[in-house]
CHARMM internal coordinates of N, CA and C (Angstrom, degrees):
IC EDIT
DIST 1 N 1 CA 1.4538
DIST 1 CA 1 C 1.5003
ANGL 1 N 1 CA 1 C 107.62
DIST 1 C 2 N 1.3159
ANGL 1 CA 1 C 2 N 116.03
DIHE 1 N 1 CA 1 C 2 N 137.75
DIST 2 N 2 CA 1.4621
ANGL 1 C 2 N 2 CA 121.96
DIHE 1 CA 1 C 2 N 2 CA 178.06
DIST 2 CA 2 C 1.5084
ANGL 2 N 2 CA 2 C 111.32
DIHE 1 C 2 N 2 CA 2 C -109.00
DIST 2 C 3 N 1.3111
ANGL 2 CA 2 C 3 N 115.23
DIHE 2 N 2 CA 2 C 3 N 174.22
DIST 3 N 3 CA 1.4595
ANGL 2 C 3 N 3 CA 121.39
DIHE 2 CA 2 C 3 N 3 CA -178.84
DIST 3 CA 3 C 1.5259
ANGL 3 N 3 CA 3 C 109.95
DIHE 2 C 3 N 3 CA 3 C -126.24
DIST 3 C 4 N 1.3217
ANGL 3 CA 3 C 4 N 115.33
DIHE 3 N 3 CA 3 C 4 N 133.95
DIST 4 N 4 CA 1.4752
ANGL 3 C 4 N 4 CA 121.66
DIHE 3 CA 3 C 4 N 4 CA 171.98
DIST 4 CA 4 C 1.5267
ANGL 4 N 4 CA 4 C 105.29
DIHE 3 C 4 N 4 CA 4 C -106.30
DIST 4 C 5 N 1.3227
ANGL 4 CA 4 C 5 N 116.88
DIHE 4 N 4 CA 4 C 5 N 132.79
DIST 5 N 5 CA 1.4755
ANGL 4 C 5 N 5 CA 120.48
DIHE 4 CA 4 C 5 N 5 CA -176.12
DIST 5 CA 5 C 1.5207
ANGL 5 N 5 CA 5 C 110.91
DIHE 4 C 5 N 5 CA 5 C -131.11
DIST 5 C 6 N 1.3234
ANGL 5 CA 5 C 6 N 114.79
DIHE 5 N 5 CA 5 C 6 N 155.32
DIST 6 N 6 CA 1.4328
ANGL 5 C 6 N 6 CA 120.90
DIHE 5 CA 5 C 6 N 6 CA 177.74
DIST 6 CA 6 C 1.5217
ANGL 6 N 6 CA 6 C 110.55
DIHE 5 C 6 N 6 CA 6 C -166.41
DIST 6 C 7 N 1.3044
ANGL 6 CA 6 C 7 N 116.77
DIHE 6 N 6 CA 6 C 7 N -173.12
DIST 7 N 7 CA 1.4742
ANGL 6 C 7 N 7 CA 124.48
DIHE 6 CA 6 C 7 N 7 CA -180.00
DIST 7 CA 7 C 1.5197
ANGL 7 N 7 CA 7 C 110.78
DIHE 6 C 7 N 7 CA 7 C 68.53
DIST 7 C 8 N 1.2923
ANGL 7 CA 7 C 8 N 114.96
DIHE 7 N 7 CA 7 C 8 N 115.49
DIST 8 N 8 CA 1.4654
ANGL 7 C 8 N 8 CA 123.77
DIHE 7 CA 7 C 8 N 8 CA 176.41
DIST 8 CA 8 C 1.4985
ANGL 8 N 8 CA 8 C 115.36
DIHE 7 C 8 N 8 CA 8 C 66.68
DIST 8 C 9 N 1.3359
ANGL 8 CA 8 C 9 N 118.87
DIHE 8 N 8 CA 8 C 9 N 15.67
DIST 9 N 9 CA 1.4644
ANGL 8 C 9 N 9 CA 120.26
DIHE 8 CA 8 C 9 N 9 CA 173.84
DIST 9 CA 9 C 1.5373
ANGL 9 N 9 CA 9 C 106.54
DIHE 8 C 9 N 9 CA 9 C -86.46
DIST 9 C 10 N 1.3482
ANGL 9 CA 9 C 10 N 115.22
DIHE 9 N 9 CA 9 C 10 N 134.24
DIST 10 N 10 CA 1.4685
ANGL 9 C 10 N 10 CA 120.59
DIHE 9 CA 9 C 10 N 10 CA -178.99
DIST 10 CA 10 C 1.5238
ANGL 10 N 10 CA 10 C 108.91
DIHE 9 C 10 N 10 CA 10 C -153.96
DIST 10 C 11 N 1.2987
ANGL 10 CA 10 C 11 N 116.47
DIHE 10 N 10 CA 10 C 11 N -173.72
DIST 11 N 11 CA 1.4791
ANGL 10 C 11 N 11 CA 120.28
DIHE 10 CA 10 C 11 N 11 CA -178.73
DIST 11 CA 11 C 1.5244
ANGL 11 N 11 CA 11 C 112.76
DIHE 10 C 11 N 11 CA 11 C -64.15
DIST 11 C 12 N 1.3191
ANGL 11 CA 11 C 12 N 117.66
DIHE 11 N 11 CA 11 C 12 N -21.65
DIST 12 N 12 CA 1.4565
ANGL 11 C 12 N 12 CA 120.87
DIHE 11 CA 11 C 12 N 12 CA -179.31
DIST 12 CA 12 C 1.5116
ANGL 12 N 12 CA 12 C 113.86
DIHE 11 C 12 N 12 CA 12 C -77.62
DIST 12 C 13 N 1.3495
ANGL 12 CA 12 C 13 N 117.86
DIHE 12 N 12 CA 12 C 13 N -26.16
DIST 13 N 13 CA 1.4468
ANGL 12 C 13 N 13 CA 119.26
DIHE 12 CA 12 C 13 N 13 CA -173.64
DIST 13 CA 13 C 1.5279
ANGL 13 N 13 CA 13 C 114.69
DIHE 12 C 13 N 13 CA 13 C -128.43
DIST 13 C 14 N 1.3021
ANGL 13 CA 13 C 14 N 118.34
DIHE 13 N 13 CA 13 C 14 N -5.71
DIST 14 N 14 CA 1.4666
ANGL 13 C 14 N 14 CA 121.03
DIHE 13 CA 13 C 14 N 14 CA -173.15
DIST 14 CA 14 C 1.5158
ANGL 14 N 14 CA 14 C 112.97
DIHE 13 C 14 N 14 CA 14 C -65.60
DIST 14 C 15 N 1.3176
ANGL 14 CA 14 C 15 N 120.00
DIHE 14 N 14 CA 14 C 15 N -44.90
DIST 15 N 15 CA 1.4657
ANGL 14 C 15 N 15 CA 122.60
DIHE 14 CA 14 C 15 N 15 CA -179.38
DIST 15 CA 15 C 1.5154
ANGL 15 N 15 CA 15 C 110.92
DIHE 14 C 15 N 15 CA 15 C -63.71
DIST 15 C 16 N 1.3390
ANGL 15 CA 15 C 16 N 117.39
DIHE 15 N 15 CA 15 C 16 N -41.67
DIST 16 N 16 CA 1.4582
ANGL 15 C 16 N 16 CA 121.53
DIHE 15 CA 15 C 16 N 16 CA 178.45
DIST 16 CA 16 C 1.5281
ANGL 16 N 16 CA 16 C 111.06
DIHE 15 C 16 N 16 CA 16 C -62.04
DIST 16 C 17 N 1.3302
ANGL 16 CA 16 C 17 N 115.57
DIHE 16 N 16 CA 16 C 17 N -43.57
DIST 17 N 17 CA 1.4711
ANGL 16 C 17 N 17 CA 121.93
DIHE 16 CA 16 C 17 N 17 CA 179.20
DIST 17 CA 17 C 1.5197
ANGL 17 N 17 CA 17 C 109.55
DIHE 16 C 17 N 17 CA 17 C -62.99
DIST 17 C 18 N 1.3227
ANGL 17 CA 17 C 18 N 119.34
DIHE 17 N 17 CA 17 C 18 N -47.34
DIST 18 N 18 CA 1.4466
ANGL 17 C 18 N 18 CA 124.32
DIHE 17 CA 17 C 18 N 18 CA 179.63
DIST 18 CA 18 C 1.5473
ANGL 18 N 18 CA 18 C 111.19
DIHE 17 C 18 N 18 CA 18 C -61.56
DIST 18 C 19 N 1.3132
ANGL 18 CA 18 C 19 N 116.62
DIHE 18 N 18 CA 18 C 19 N -40.53
DIST 19 N 19 CA 1.4773
ANGL 18 C 19 N 19 CA 121.76
DIHE 18 CA 18 C 19 N 19 CA -178.63
DIST 19 CA 19 C 1.5180
ANGL 19 N 19 CA 19 C 110.59
DIHE 18 C 19 N 19 CA 19 C -66.00
DIST 19 C 20 N 1.3295
ANGL 19 CA 19 C 20 N 119.29
DIHE 19 N 19 CA 19 C 20 N -37.76
DIST 20 N 20 CA 1.4545
ANGL 19 C 20 N 20 CA 122.78
DIHE 19 CA 19 C 20 N 20 CA -173.75
DIST 20 CA 20 C 1.5339
ANGL 20 N 20 CA 20 C 112.84
DIHE 19 C 20 N 20 CA 20 C -93.39
DIST 20 C 21 N 1.3258
ANGL 20 CA 20 C 21 N 118.24
DIHE 20 N 20 CA 20 C 21 N -7.39
DIST 21 N 21 CA 1.4371
ANGL 20 C 21 N 21 CA 121.90
DIHE 20 CA 20 C 21 N 21 CA 176.99
DIST 21 CA 21 C 1.5455
ANGL 21 N 21 CA 21 C 107.45
DIHE 20 C 21 N 21 CA 21 C -131.08
DIST 21 C 22 N 1.3290
ANGL 21 CA 21 C 22 N 117.52
DIHE 21 N 21 CA 21 C 22 N 79.13
DIST 22 N 22 CA 1.4522
ANGL 21 C 22 N 22 CA 121.32
DIHE 21 CA 21 C 22 N 22 CA -173.81
DIST 22 CA 22 C 1.5448
ANGL 22 N 22 CA 22 C 113.90
DIHE 21 C 22 N 22 CA 22 C -66.23
DIST 22 C 23 N 1.3310
ANGL 22 CA 22 C 23 N 118.69
DIHE 22 N 22 CA 22 C 23 N -18.06
DIST 23 N 23 CA 1.4709
ANGL 22 C 23 N 23 CA 120.66
DIHE 22 CA 22 C 23 N 23 CA -179.95
DIST 23 CA 23 C 1.5259
ANGL 23 N 23 CA 23 C 111.27
DIHE 22 C 23 N 23 CA 23 C -89.06
DIST 23 C 24 N 1.3255
ANGL 23 CA 23 C 24 N 116.85
DIHE 23 N 23 CA 23 C 24 N 14.95
DIST 24 N 24 CA 1.4739
ANGL 23 C 24 N 24 CA 122.31
DIHE 23 CA 23 C 24 N 24 CA 177.39
DIST 24 CA 24 C 1.5173
ANGL 24 N 24 CA 24 C 109.10
DIHE 23 C 24 N 24 CA 24 C -65.13
DIST 24 C 25 N 1.3467
ANGL 24 CA 24 C 25 N 116.60
DIHE 24 N 24 CA 24 C 25 N 125.02
DIST 25 N 25 CA 1.4608
ANGL 24 C 25 N 25 CA 121.04
DIHE 24 CA 24 C 25 N 25 CA -179.30
DIST 25 CA 25 C 1.5236
ANGL 25 N 25 CA 25 C 112.98
DIHE 24 C 25 N 25 CA 25 C -105.36
DIST 25 C 26 N 1.3247
ANGL 25 CA 25 C 26 N 116.94
DIHE 25 N 25 CA 25 C 26 N -33.51
DIST 26 N 26 CA 1.4481
ANGL 25 C 26 N 26 CA 119.90
DIHE 25 CA 25 C 26 N 26 CA -174.62
DIST 26 CA 26 C 1.5238
ANGL 26 N 26 CA 26 C 110.45
DIHE 25 C 26 N 26 CA 26 C -151.36
DIST 26 C 27 N 1.3185
ANGL 26 CA 26 C 27 N 117.29
DIHE 26 N 26 CA 26 C 27 N 143.39
DIST 27 N 27 CA 1.4632
ANGL 26 C 27 N 27 CA 121.73
DIHE 26 CA 26 C 27 N 27 CA 176.24
DIST 27 CA 27 C 1.5226
ANGL 27 N 27 CA 27 C 109.09
DIHE 26 C 27 N 27 CA 27 C -126.59
DIST 27 C 28 N 1.3028
ANGL 27 CA 27 C 28 N 114.78
DIHE 27 N 27 CA 27 C 28 N 146.63
DIST 28 N 28 CA 1.4610
ANGL 27 C 28 N 28 CA 121.52
DIHE 27 CA 27 C 28 N 28 CA 175.19
DIST 28 CA 28 C 1.5258
ANGL 28 N 28 CA 28 C 107.60
DIHE 27 C 28 N 28 CA 28 C -107.84
DIST 28 C 29 N 1.3208
ANGL 28 CA 28 C 29 N 115.50
DIHE 28 N 28 CA 28 C 29 N 105.74
DIST 29 N 29 CA 1.4778
ANGL 28 C 29 N 29 CA 120.08
DIHE 28 CA 28 C 29 N 29 CA -174.38
DIST 29 CA 29 C 1.5226
ANGL 29 N 29 CA 29 C 110.82
DIHE 28 C 29 N 29 CA 29 C -126.19
DIST 29 C 30 N 1.3348
ANGL 29 CA 29 C 30 N 117.46
DIHE 29 N 29 CA 29 C 30 N 23.41
DIST 30 N 30 CA 1.4415
ANGL 29 C 30 N 30 CA 120.28
DIHE 29 CA 29 C 30 N 30 CA -174.50
DIST 30 CA 30 C 1.5012
ANGL 30 N 30 CA 30 C 116.34
DIHE 29 C 30 N 30 CA 30 C -57.44
DIST 30 C 31 N 1.3330
ANGL 30 CA 30 C 31 N 117.88
DIHE 30 N 30 CA 30 C 31 N -47.78
DIST 31 N 31 CA 1.4645
ANGL 30 C 31 N 31 CA 119.86
DIHE 30 CA 30 C 31 N 31 CA -176.61
DIST 31 CA 31 C 1.5414
ANGL 31 N 31 CA 31 C 110.63
DIHE 30 C 31 N 31 CA 31 C -66.08
DIST 31 C 32 N 1.3185
ANGL 31 CA 31 C 32 N 116.46
DIHE 31 N 31 CA 31 C 32 N -46.39
DIST 32 N 32 CA 1.4458
ANGL 31 C 32 N 32 CA 120.48
DIHE 31 CA 31 C 32 N 32 CA -178.94
DIST 32 CA 32 C 1.5571
ANGL 32 N 32 CA 32 C 110.75
DIHE 31 C 32 N 32 CA 32 C -63.53
DIST 32 C 33 N 1.3105
ANGL 32 CA 32 C 33 N 115.70
DIHE 32 N 32 CA 32 C 33 N -42.20
DIST 33 N 33 CA 1.4539
ANGL 32 C 33 N 33 CA 120.15
DIHE 32 CA 32 C 33 N 33 CA -179.16
DIST 33 CA 33 C 1.5318
ANGL 33 N 33 CA 33 C 110.76
DIHE 32 C 33 N 33 CA 33 C -61.91
DIST 33 C 34 N 1.3054
ANGL 33 CA 33 C 34 N 117.24
DIHE 33 N 33 CA 33 C 34 N -46.50
DIST 34 N 34 CA 1.4525
ANGL 33 C 34 N 34 CA 120.86
DIHE 33 CA 33 C 34 N 34 CA -179.28
DIST 34 CA 34 C 1.5247
ANGL 34 N 34 CA 34 C 111.08
DIHE 33 C 34 N 34 CA 34 C -64.76
DIST 34 C 35 N 1.3184
ANGL 34 CA 34 C 35 N 117.15
DIHE 34 N 34 CA 34 C 35 N -39.84
DIST 35 N 35 CA 1.4816
ANGL 34 C 35 N 35 CA 120.77
DIHE 34 CA 34 C 35 N 35 CA 177.93
DIST 35 CA 35 C 1.5343
ANGL 35 N 35 CA 35 C 109.62
DIHE 34 C 35 N 35 CA 35 C -61.91
DIST 35 C 36 N 1.3367
ANGL 35 CA 35 C 36 N 117.42
DIHE 35 N 35 CA 35 C 36 N -44.29
DIST 36 N 36 CA 1.4677
ANGL 35 C 36 N 36 CA 120.10
DIHE 35 CA 35 C 36 N 36 CA 178.47
DIST 36 CA 36 C 1.5226
ANGL 36 N 36 CA 36 C 110.04
DIHE 35 C 36 N 36 CA 36 C -66.68
DIST 36 C 37 N 1.3191
ANGL 36 CA 36 C 37 N 117.82
DIHE 36 N 36 CA 36 C 37 N -36.49
DIST 37 N 37 CA 1.4719
ANGL 36 C 37 N 37 CA 121.06
DIHE 36 CA 36 C 37 N 37 CA -179.46
DIST 37 CA 37 C 1.5253
ANGL 37 N 37 CA 37 C 111.59
DIHE 36 C 37 N 37 CA 37 C -63.89
DIST 37 C 38 N 1.3146
ANGL 37 CA 37 C 38 N 118.06
DIHE 37 N 37 CA 37 C 38 N -28.59
DIST 38 N 38 CA 1.4688
ANGL 37 C 38 N 38 CA 120.04
DIHE 37 CA 37 C 38 N 38 CA 177.72
DIST 38 CA 38 C 1.5314
ANGL 38 N 38 CA 38 C 110.28
DIHE 37 C 38 N 38 CA 38 C -63.82
DIST 38 C 39 N 1.3128
ANGL 38 CA 38 C 39 N 117.67
DIHE 38 N 38 CA 38 C 39 N -29.51
DIST 39 N 39 CA 1.4667
ANGL 38 C 39 N 39 CA 122.24
DIHE 38 CA 38 C 39 N 39 CA -178.18
DIST 39 CA 39 C 1.5460
ANGL 39 N 39 CA 39 C 112.63
DIHE 38 C 39 N 39 CA 39 C -93.56
DIST 39 C 40 N 1.3302
ANGL 39 CA 39 C 40 N 117.24
DIHE 39 N 39 CA 39 C 40 N -37.76
DIST 40 N 40 CA 1.4691
ANGL 39 C 40 N 40 CA 118.72
DIHE 39 CA 39 C 40 N 40 CA -172.88
DIST 40 CA 40 C 1.5369
ANGL 40 N 40 CA 40 C 113.94
DIHE 39 C 40 N 40 CA 40 C -116.70
DIST 40 C 41 N 1.3055
ANGL 40 CA 40 C 41 N 117.48
DIHE 40 N 40 CA 40 C 41 N -1.62
DIST 41 N 41 CA 1.4595
ANGL 40 C 41 N 41 CA 120.46
DIHE 40 CA 40 C 41 N 41 CA -177.46
DIST 41 CA 41 C 1.5255
ANGL 41 N 41 CA 41 C 110.41
DIHE 40 C 41 N 41 CA 41 C 92.46
DIST 41 C 42 N 1.3048
ANGL 41 CA 41 C 42 N 117.31
DIHE 41 N 41 CA 41 C 42 N 149.45
DIST 42 N 42 CA 1.4704
ANGL 41 C 42 N 42 CA 122.16
DIHE 41 CA 41 C 42 N 42 CA -175.32
DIST 42 CA 42 C 1.5087
ANGL 42 N 42 CA 42 C 111.58
DIHE 41 C 42 N 42 CA 42 C -64.87
DIST 42 C 43 N 1.3151
ANGL 42 CA 42 C 43 N 117.61
DIHE 42 N 42 CA 42 C 43 N -45.21
DIST 43 N 43 CA 1.4677
ANGL 42 C 43 N 43 CA 120.94
DIHE 42 CA 42 C 43 N 43 CA -178.41
DIST 43 CA 43 C 1.5341
ANGL 43 N 43 CA 43 C 111.65
DIHE 42 C 43 N 43 CA 43 C -59.12
DIST 43 C 44 N 1.3091
ANGL 43 CA 43 C 44 N 117.30
DIHE 43 N 43 CA 43 C 44 N -45.69
DIST 44 N 44 CA 1.4582
ANGL 43 C 44 N 44 CA 122.00
DIHE 43 CA 43 C 44 N 44 CA -179.72
DIST 44 CA 44 C 1.5272
ANGL 44 N 44 CA 44 C 110.36
DIHE 43 C 44 N 44 CA 44 C -67.83
DIST 44 C 45 N 1.3157
ANGL 44 CA 44 C 45 N 118.14
DIHE 44 N 44 CA 44 C 45 N -41.52
DIST 45 N 45 CA 1.4680
ANGL 44 C 45 N 45 CA 121.70
DIHE 44 CA 44 C 45 N 45 CA 179.95
DIST 45 CA 45 C 1.5344
ANGL 45 N 45 CA 45 C 110.37
DIHE 44 C 45 N 45 CA 45 C -62.59
DIST 45 C 46 N 1.3095
ANGL 45 CA 45 C 46 N 117.75
DIHE 45 N 45 CA 45 C 46 N -48.03
DIST 46 N 46 CA 1.4702
ANGL 45 C 46 N 46 CA 121.81
DIHE 45 CA 45 C 46 N 46 CA 178.66
DIST 46 CA 46 C 1.5183
ANGL 46 N 46 CA 46 C 110.38
DIHE 45 C 46 N 46 CA 46 C -59.12
DIST 46 C 47 N 1.3179
ANGL 46 CA 46 C 47 N 117.85
DIHE 46 N 46 CA 46 C 47 N -44.14
DIST 47 N 47 CA 1.4698
ANGL 46 C 47 N 47 CA 121.37
DIHE 46 CA 46 C 47 N 47 CA 179.85
DIST 47 CA 47 C 1.5349
ANGL 47 N 47 CA 47 C 110.27
DIHE 46 C 47 N 47 CA 47 C -61.69
DIST 47 C 48 N 1.3003
ANGL 47 CA 47 C 48 N 118.78
DIHE 47 N 47 CA 47 C 48 N -41.38
DIST 48 N 48 CA 1.4595
ANGL 47 C 48 N 48 CA 121.78
DIHE 47 CA 47 C 48 N 48 CA -179.24
DIST 48 CA 48 C 1.5206
ANGL 48 N 48 CA 48 C 110.72
DIHE 47 C 48 N 48 CA 48 C -66.89
DIST 48 C 49 N 1.3250
ANGL 48 CA 48 C 49 N 117.41
DIHE 48 N 48 CA 48 C 49 N -41.66
DIST 49 N 49 CA 1.4815
ANGL 48 C 49 N 49 CA 119.41
DIHE 48 CA 48 C 49 N 49 CA 179.08
DIST 49 CA 49 C 1.5382
ANGL 49 N 49 CA 49 C 110.61
DIHE 48 C 49 N 49 CA 49 C -67.01
DIST 49 C 50 N 1.3103
ANGL 49 CA 49 C 50 N 117.39
DIHE 49 N 49 CA 49 C 50 N -39.68
DIST 50 N 50 CA 1.4583
ANGL 49 C 50 N 50 CA 120.42
DIHE 49 CA 49 C 50 N 50 CA 178.24
DIST 50 CA 50 C 1.5346
ANGL 50 N 50 CA 50 C 110.41
DIHE 49 C 50 N 50 CA 50 C -62.55
DIST 50 C 51 N 1.3309
ANGL 50 CA 50 C 51 N 116.60
DIHE 50 N 50 CA 50 C 51 N -40.88
DIST 51 N 51 CA 1.4553
ANGL 50 C 51 N 51 CA 121.09
DIHE 50 CA 50 C 51 N 51 CA 178.74
DIST 51 CA 51 C 1.5255
ANGL 51 N 51 CA 51 C 110.87
DIHE 50 C 51 N 51 CA 51 C -62.03
DIST 51 C 52 N 1.3230
ANGL 51 CA 51 C 52 N 117.75
DIHE 51 N 51 CA 51 C 52 N -39.12
DIST 52 N 52 CA 1.4640
ANGL 51 C 52 N 52 CA 122.18
DIHE 51 CA 51 C 52 N 52 CA 179.95
DIST 52 CA 52 C 1.5225
ANGL 52 N 52 CA 52 C 112.19
DIHE 51 C 52 N 52 CA 52 C -64.85
DIST 52 C 53 N 1.3417
ANGL 52 CA 52 C 53 N 117.35
DIHE 52 N 52 CA 52 C 53 N -26.64
DIST 53 N 53 CA 1.4434
ANGL 52 C 53 N 53 CA 121.98
DIHE 52 CA 52 C 53 N 53 CA -176.67
DIST 53 CA 53 C 1.5504
ANGL 53 N 53 CA 53 C 113.00
DIHE 52 C 53 N 53 CA 53 C -92.31
DIST 53 C 54 N 1.2984
ANGL 53 CA 53 C 54 N 118.59
DIHE 53 N 53 CA 53 C 54 N -1.60
DIST 54 N 54 CA 1.4787
ANGL 53 C 54 N 54 CA 120.02
DIHE 53 CA 53 C 54 N 54 CA 179.38
DIST 54 CA 54 C 1.5100
ANGL 54 N 54 CA 54 C 110.93
DIHE 53 C 54 N 54 CA 54 C -75.12
END
COOR INIT
IC SEED 1 N 1 CA 1 C
IC BUILD
């Protein structure tokens, strides 16, 4: 069984969450990602979120 997670996940807590819940299958990070993209650009924001989930 896997886990889908969302709400309040962002660059500050995503890696910790992924590390402690290895059965995590999907995250909903749309709002946080778009907010970060306003400051750093969409390409950079997506890259940073993908790095946190490795």
